[in-house]
C-alpha positions, 0 to 999 in steps of 0.5 A: 332195329338190327342192322344186317351187315352185307359181307365184304366178300359179297361186294367183291364177288358182285364187282367181279361179276360186273367186271366180266360183264363189261369185258364181254360187252367189249368182245361181242361189241368189237365182233359186231362193229367190226363185222359191219364195218368190214362187210361195208368195205368188202373185207373177205372172210379169211381177213376178218378171221385174222382181225377177230383172232388177233385179240387172242394172240395178245390174250394168250401171252399174258395169262401166266404173267397175269397169274404171277403178277396177281400173286406177287402184286395183288389181284386187286391192283392188277385187275384195276391196271388192266381195265384202265389200259384196255378202256383207254385203247377203246377210247382212242383207237378208230375202227377203220377196216382199211387201217389194218396195222393199227387195228391189229396192234390195238386188238393185240394190246386189248388182248394183253390187258384183258389177259390179266383179268381172269387170273387176277379174279381167281386170285382175289376170289381165292382170298375172299371166298370160303370153299363152301361158297366157291361154286356159286361165287365163281359161277356168278362171276363168270356168268357176267361174261354171258350176261354181257354177251347177251346185252351186247347182242341185244343193244349194240346192233341197234347202236351200230345202225343208228350211231355207227361202228365207232360208237361201240368203242366209246360206249365200251370205254365209258363202261370200263371207266365206270367199273374202274371207279367202282373197283377203286372205291369199294375193293380192298385186300382181305384183312388178316383177321378174315384169314384167321377167322375163316381158317379157324372155322375150317372154311379156308386155307390162307392164301400165303401159308406160313408153314414149311418156311424152307420153301418160302422166299423173302420179298421186301416191300415198303411195309416190311418183309412178307413171305411168298411160297415158291410156285411148284411149276413142275408139279403143276405142269405134269399134273394130270388133274391140271391137264384135265382142267386145261383140256376142258378149258380149251374146248369150252373156249373153242366152242364159245369163241367160234359162236361168239365171233361167227354166229353173227356171220352165220345169221347174216350169210348162212340164214340171210338174216339181219341181226338188227331185224332179229329183235331180242332172240339173238341174245337168248344163247348168252342169256341162257349161259347166264342162267345155266352158269348160276344153276350149275353153281347152286347145284354144285354147292348144294350137292357138296354142302349136303354131302350128297356127292363128293367134290370130285363126283360133283365136278365130274357129273356137272362137267360131263352133262354140260359138255355132252349135251352141248356137243349134241346141240352143236352138231344139230345146229347147221341142220336147222334152216330157221332163226328159231332152230338156230337160236334154240340149238345155240342156246342149248349148246352154250347153256350146257357149256356154262353148266359145265363150268361148275365142273372144270372152271371151279376145279382150279380152287379145289386142286390148288387153292393157294395157286388158283391164279397160277393154275387159272393162268395156265388153263386160260392160256389153253383157252386163249389158244382155242380162240386163236385156233378156232376163230382163225380156222373157221375163217379158213374153213369158210374160205375153202368152202367158197373156193370149192364153189359152195354157197355159204347160205347152205348148211353143208358149208357150215357143218364142219364149223360146228361139228369140230367143237362138238367132237371136242366137247365129247372128247374133253368130257371123257378126259375130265371124267377119267383124270380130274379130282376135287381134292387139294393136290398142291400145298 
């Protein structure tokens, strides 16, 4: 009998998938647990928006440092360190809405720690995954976010109901610890032989090209001298294709974070429904994201490998379809006054947003395979600013509606909340359609 060897890169992709899964269980979990605790103590919507958005202030400042650290120290090490840090915070910080300063600083540091994760993941995947597998590998990895959010929405409300909000923190810390053990045990840096094999096969450029020695910097470490290419910061910052990625990342996360952080409040106040009583339907939007994200990756790789469309046309097609359909569903959402209509609209919106990730989210590796972590850090900085702006602004929109004597159970109070990301999706799809490319523009 012959033994089928499981490629190491598949192990890496699977572990990064679990990584994003656990991260989003943590994010959704905090939103659910804090909403219950805050409502029990009478915290207003504006203050809730402040606490919920604090995470993103920490997250935004660590994106570019995360890309730099992953490139300089290695994505594998940085990823492990960030997971250990946020897991420890979840394990030891109490969830008490009255301890505002403690909550603000804890969420700030959790944001800083998790800000290193996605630049590190993109650095690791750029090392391990050849171009013809990138779409589905990145789509599978990022789909872990949505499966994590779905699991969180399904299981954590019941946990809060029976064990209290603090129990969510302990479960998240335990999940983080288990992932750290798996990563420490099974994750490795790619051997040079893998680079040489994939390069000679024409599948992948090495992450650290040794040509153009005049552009290299020498770095001493315990193992001797290694060469690291200088980062073309100016070219990255002034590149229109990079800005097309940045704009779409901002819009994607604006829509995602608004729904992730405020959909529980919309169900509770807008529709007068309890999350605990909604059963499995509340997880459908995120489950749909998981499904459509992987569909997008498979379709993109199929179109590219079969030469049906070029890389550029494939990215533009999937991005445009995803964002335009999502926009229409977002603007239709407040028009439905039932849980069924709301779940369908949010599922369609988030599902097609996830499909769009096969456009802009993989494009980092197309345009800058040697600087994927850096470009991802730059792009994700914009995505994180979207969280700060979107989550905080939504709280102020709702407070303004209350000040104008509008009932938060009426659709009029929520139209602006959902129309803003809808318009942003349409605008961003045109930006990507005009300025993006699937060709490598950074050596």
